[in-house]
C-alpha positions, 0 to 999 in steps of 0.5 A, spaced: 175 753 110 180 757 113 183 750 115 182 748 107 185 754 105 192 753 109 192 746 107 192 749 100 197 754 101 202 748 104 201 744 098 202 750 093 207 754 097 208 757 090 201 758 086 204 759 080 209 753 079 203 749 081 200 751 074 193 752 071 189 748 076 190 750 082 190 758 080 183 756 077 181 752 083 183 758 087 179 763 083 173 759 084 174 758 091 173 751 090 177 745 094 177 738 091 175 732 095 182 730 096 183 737 100 178 735 104 180 728 106 187 730 107 185 735 111 181 730 115 186 725 116 191 731 118 187 732 124 187 725 126 194 723 126 198 725 133 204 722 135 204 715 136 198 714 131 197 706 129 195 707 122 193 702 116 191 704 109 187 699 105 188 700 098 194 704 099 198 703 092 204 707 091 201 713 095 198 715 101 196 722 098 197 722 090 196 729 090 200 731 096 207 728 098 209 732 102 203 732 107 203 724 107 211 724 109 209 728 114 203 725 117 207 718 116 213 721 121 209 722 126 206 715 126 208 709 130 206 704 125 204 706 117 201 699 115 199 699 107 195 693 105 194 692 098 195 685 093 197 689 088 205 690 086 203 698 086 205 697 094 212 695 092 213 703 090 210 706 096 216 710 100 211 712 106 209 705 109 213 702 114 209 695 113 208 693 106 202 688 106 201 685 099 195 681 101 187 682 100 184 685 106 180 678 107 187 675 108 190 680 113 192 679 120 196 683 125 199 684 132 197 692 132 190 695 133 189 701 129 187 707 131 186 709 124 184 705 118 183 709 112 180 707 105 181 712 099 178 710 093 177 703 095 170 702 097 168 702 091 172 696 088 170 691 095 165 685 092 164 683 100 163 689 104 161 684 110 167 680 111 172 687 109 169 689 115 169 684 119 176 684 118 177 691 119 173 691 126 178 686 128 184 690 127 181 696 130 181 699 137 175 701 141 174 708 139 178 707 133 176 710 126 175 708 119 175 713 114 171 712 107 173 716 102 170 714 095 165 716 089 157 716 091 154 711 088 149 715 084 154 721 081 154 721 074 161 718 073 159 712 078 153 711 074 157 710 067 162 706 070 157 701 072 154 700 065 160 700 061 165 694 060 171 694 064 175 694 057 173 701 057 175 704 063 182 705 063 181 708 055 177 713 059 181 714 065 187 714 061 185 719 056 181 724 062 185 723 068 192 720 064 192 714 069 196 708 068 193 701 066 195 698 073 191 703 076 184 701 073 180 696 078 173 693 077 168 697 081 162 694 085 159 700 088 156 696 094 159 701 100 157 707 096 150 711 099 150 713 106 144 708 107 149 702 105 154 705 110 150 706 116 148 699 115 154 695 114 158 699 120 153 698 124 153 691 123 160 690 124 159 694 131 161 701 128 157 708 129 157 714 125 162 719 127 161 724 121 159 724 113 159 729 108 158 729 101 163 733 097 162 736 090 167 733 085 169 738 080 175 734 076 172 730 071 175 735 066 181 736 070 186 735 065 183 740 060 183 748 062 177 750 058 173 744 060 175 745 067 174 752 067 167 751 064 166 745 070 167 750 075 162 755 072 157 750 073 159 748 080 158 756 081 151 756 078 149 750 082 151 754 088 148 760 086 141 757 084 142 752 091 142 746 086 145 740 088 152 739 084 151 732 081 158 729 081 160 728 089 164 724 093 163 721 100 168 722 106 165 718 112 168 717 119 166 711 122 167 709 130 168 703 133 164 702 139 
């Protein structure tokens, strides 16, 4: 927890300038899945790391540009792989590859490969992992950060038409239409990930389910109530329903 608190303080050096969101989360002692993911990646980056960020879009860490810039500066290579034009706006990568992962090849073998909110969109995980295995060095890590398949938001997303996704995301989270993509949820449980990575020559290094209290992130009163419910679940030892996966898989 101390590491998360240190990361939080670096992210919001002036808590009041960060607005009501960070202040409210601090009162509850709550850290977002982004915080956990950023903290894990920070521990893995060393001077000279070769890092491939799959589906990087415009940002490495959308909620923490300061840390993204610091970590990118330590790496020998930061390769961004994303077929979407959003990658053209990414200032953190040293190599921008505007291709599908199935079409990516590299002269590098990467120490670290990250998929931040990408795995839920992958339609052919076996082929994707075949490519990732080919670019990951022995003992290198692949980090998956993605919603859990059976979380309420994921369940609703699977059973609603794509045309409704942007309308909901724009109103709840203020996202742009270009940031909305079809979902598949073929890599979104522990069982599925273990099976897929084992077949690709990886072993599980770590796996965590992180409570995700961000559905009402843009609505002050509703977010407060969301965090109250989270706190109540903890008090009665009941699993909070909305969760994200953060898994690490090491190449054998």
